[in-house]
N, C-alpha and C positions, 0 to 999 in steps of 0.2 A: 423501453425498448431492450428489450437484451442483444447484447453485443454478438458478433458472430463473425468466424474469420471472413475475410475480404472486405468488410464493413472499413470506414474511415470514423475517426470522431472528427469531425470539422470543427466541434468549437467547444473549448474547456479555458476557461479563464478563472483563475483564483488566487487569492494571495498567499504570497509564500511567508514562512517563520523569519526570511532573510530580509523582510521589509520590502520586496518588489513585488510585481504582479508577473505570476505566470501565464503563460500564452502557448495553449498544444501546439502552435507553429513553431516556439521554439526549439522543438524537435527535430526542425529541419533537415532531413539526409541523416539521421541516426535511426538506429535501430533502439527501441524501448521498452523498457516495461514500467507499466502505470499500474499503481494497485491501491485497492478502494481498502482502508483498516477502518478499526471502530473508533473508540473515543481514545483522546489523548493519552492517555494514565494506564490502558490498557495493555496488562503483562504480557502477553501473545503476540503483541503488535510490537511492543519496545522490545523484547527478544528476539523477534523476525528482523528488526531494522537496528538492532544492535550486530549480529549474524552475518548481515549483507553489507554493513558497514566495513565491517572486519576482513570482508573479502572485496570489497568493492572492486580493488586494482585488478582482478581476475578478469573482468566484464569488458575492460580495454578500453581505450578514449574514444571509441567512434559510438559507446553506448550511452544511453541516460536512462535515469530510474524518477520514476515519480511517484511519490509518496502521499494518499490523499488521507486526509481523518475527517472524522463527522466531530467537528470538537471547533469553541472561537480560538482565533487567531492567537491572542494573550494566553489562554491555556496553552494551546500545543506550543506554542514558543517556551514555554517555562518547563512544559514534561518531555520536550525534545531536545535542548539544547546540549545536553550531558553527551549525545551522540555526534555532535561534529559531523554531521552528514555530509555527505562530499555531492549530494543530489538534492534534488525540490521534495520541501516537506510542505505540502497546502495545506491550509484550513477551507472546508467547506461545511462551515457551521449551519447552513439553511438546510441542507439534505439535497440542494439542488441537482447535482449531477449524481448522486446514489440513486434519486428516483429516476432520475431521465435514462440511466442505464441500467435499472432492474437490479438492483444491489438490494439483496433479500435481507429482513430481519426474521429470523426465526429463534424464539424462545428454546424449543425443543433441542436445535442445534447448538444452543448454547450450551445446554445442561450436555449433550454429548459431546462435544470439544473439552468443556470441564473434566469430564470423566476418562474420557479415554486419550487425552492428552495432559493428565494431572502432572505427568513429567516434566515438561516443558512450562507448566505453572508452577511446580517447586523451581526449577534452573531460571525461572523468570524474578521467581522472589528472591532466591539467590544473589542474581545480579543486582537487584537495589528496585526493580521494577513493580512495584505495591501499589494498586491503586487507590488511592486515598480520595479524591474527588473524580467524581463521576458527569464530564461533561461531555454528552452525547449519549449514543444508543449501546447497552453492552449486549444486543440480540442481531449486531449487524453481522453479515458473516460475510469474507473478505472473497475480492474479485481480483485475480492477475490477468492482465492484459500486454501480450509481446505485440511490441508494434514493428513494422517493416521500415524500411529506409525511404520508401514510398507513401509512408501514411497508413497505409492497407494493413488492419488487423491481420496477425498470424496465427494467433490461439488466443482464445479466452477461457480461463478455468474458474468457473463460478465454483467457492469452496463449498465442501461440505458439511464444516463447520467451523467455530470461530476460530480455529488455528491452523486450518487447511489451506496451502499453497501449492504451488507449481514448487517441486525441487530445486535446491541452489543450481545444481547440477546441469538440469536441463534451460536453466535462463542464461548460463555460463554457455553452454552450447549454442541457444538461439545467438545470444551476442556476438560471436566470433566467427558465427557463419559466412562465409564469401559468397 
């Protein structure tokens, strides 16, 4: 089922790289961004995480972020530990929630993202985000979900290619909205 504004995510429980179990109820009364990413060593995904970590303090203390990867937990821990992310990074190794929320796989959009966002691929490579292992799908298209304090979805952005996300400024504006 594709998510839409006004929907709620009533159930989402996954293992976190910090060893705990995440439950969507953890977001209780905070605005949040939940993003579905590709495989753990995805250069686009790791560049996006890096960029958000650098600016995370701009999102305020009443905001949470949840990054969900199509990856085994042990591989995800290894690939993302260098970020020291101040937010949840979760493994959905069996693609359960990816399927449940109609996260798309598209080889054509994978090619499109690689071509039109080649500059981001180069930047990711310079930062050291080179995919030596592929544990997960390379054709997963990201989804960004903004969730209100009451748990209702404010906005869902189904990416147009493998590196297409909501702009950071939009997330920042949402996080600080009173």
